[in-house]
C-alpha angles and dihedrals in degrees: 000000000000132000096261092052091049090050092048090047090049091048090047090051090049089047089050089050090048091047088049089049091046091048090048088047090048090051089049091046090048090051090047089047091049090048090049090049090050090045089048090052091049091046091049091050089047090050090049090048091046090048089052090047090049090050090050090047090049088052090047091048090049091050090047091049089050090047090050090050090049090048090050090049090047090048090051090050091048091048089050090048090049090052090049090048090050090050090047090048090051090050091048092048089049090048090049090052090049090048090050090050090047090048090051090050090048091048089050090048090049090052090049090048090050090050090047090047090051090050090048091048089049090048090048089052090049090047090050090049090047090046090050090051090047092047089049090050090045090051090048092046091045091053090048092050092043089052091048092047090048090050091048092048089050091050089048090049091049092046090050089052092050093046097041 
């Protein structure tokens, strides 16, 4: 074999080695590509799942925002109710004070009525005593007049006897 043939054979062997290396590299690249494709599928499914999760979270956030708005509205109603209760309480406290003042006036009036009643009872007692004195005087005067009338009737009777 001559030098040229050896050289060609050597180059062919090198080329075969290179082709073997390229084929091995291609196999490795294919495996990497297949792994990347699989990883891409997994990543896509994760992205889909994450997108669904984000959509669910958006829905949850919207519900939470609605709940917060409802809570704020409820809080505003409660605050309004509290203000109305405070105003009602103030009116009740004012009414209680007015009732207490009215009660004090009534109690004062009752005391005045009791004092007036005591004065009236005293006056009634005095009137009864005066009536008893007057009745006693009337009885005394009536006896006196009856005695005088009896004497006069007697005198008239006697005079009629004398005249008649």
